C-alpha distance (Angstrom), angle and dihedral (degrees) to the residues before:
residue distance angle dihedral
X1 . . .
X2 3.88 . .
X3 3.88 90.1 .
X4 3.80 89.5 56.7
X5 3.89 100.2 40.9
X6 3.75 103.0 28.2
X7 3.72 112.7 -178.7
X8 3.85 93.3 -3.0
X9 3.86 86.6 77.0
X10 3.87 107.8 77.3
X11 3.90 121.7 -129.7
X12 3.74 116.9 -135.5
X13 3.85 123.7 -154.7
X14 3.85 119.5 -128.1
X15 3.80 88.8 -99.7
X16 3.80 94.1 52.9
X17 3.70 90.2 47.0
X18 3.81 91.1 53.1
X19 3.78 89.4 52.4
X20 3.87 93.6 51.6
X21 3.84 96.6 46.6
X22 3.78 109.5 101.5
X23 3.83 93.0 -4.3
X24 3.78 99.5 116.5
X25 3.92 110.0 115.5
X26 3.88 101.1 163.7
X27 3.76 134.5 18.7
X28 3.85 115.1 -171.4
X29 3.74 130.8 -170.9
X30 3.81 125.1 -154.9
X31 3.78 105.1 -134.0
X32 3.76 95.4 -167.2
X33 3.72 95.3 67.3
X34 3.80 135.2 11.8
X35 3.76 141.6 -169.1
X36 3.68 120.9 -142.5
X37 3.89 127.8 -161.5
X38 3.76 115.9 -122.0
X39 3.82 125.7 -160.6
X40 3.83 100.4 -124.0
X41 3.75 91.1 179.3
X42 3.80 91.9 67.1
X43 3.85 98.7 30.2
X44 3.78 135.4 31.5
X45 3.86 119.2 -85.3
X46 3.78 119.5 -136.4
X47 3.83 109.6 -84.9
X48 3.81 93.3 -132.6
X49 3.84 90.6 65.5
X50 3.80 106.0 121.8
X51 3.85 94.0 -173.4
X52 3.80 130.1 28.1
X53 3.84 91.3 -112.1
X54 3.87 90.7 61.4
X55 3.80 88.3 51.8
X56 3.73 91.0 59.5
X57 3.86 96.4 54.2
X58 3.70 123.3 77.5
X59 3.83 114.9 -165.1
X60 3.81 124.3 -148.8
């Protein structure tokens, strides 16, 4: 993941990681729109993708 996103992917310290582990209380999903991950290594990404992360998202 880091090789694809580089500096766009944040780095967490050990202390920050320990604060995040087990901290998820609620996870919601918007059922009116969804984003799907797409494997751009095995299939073509949209040509309008300005950054690699946009190329890995398919909007419906």
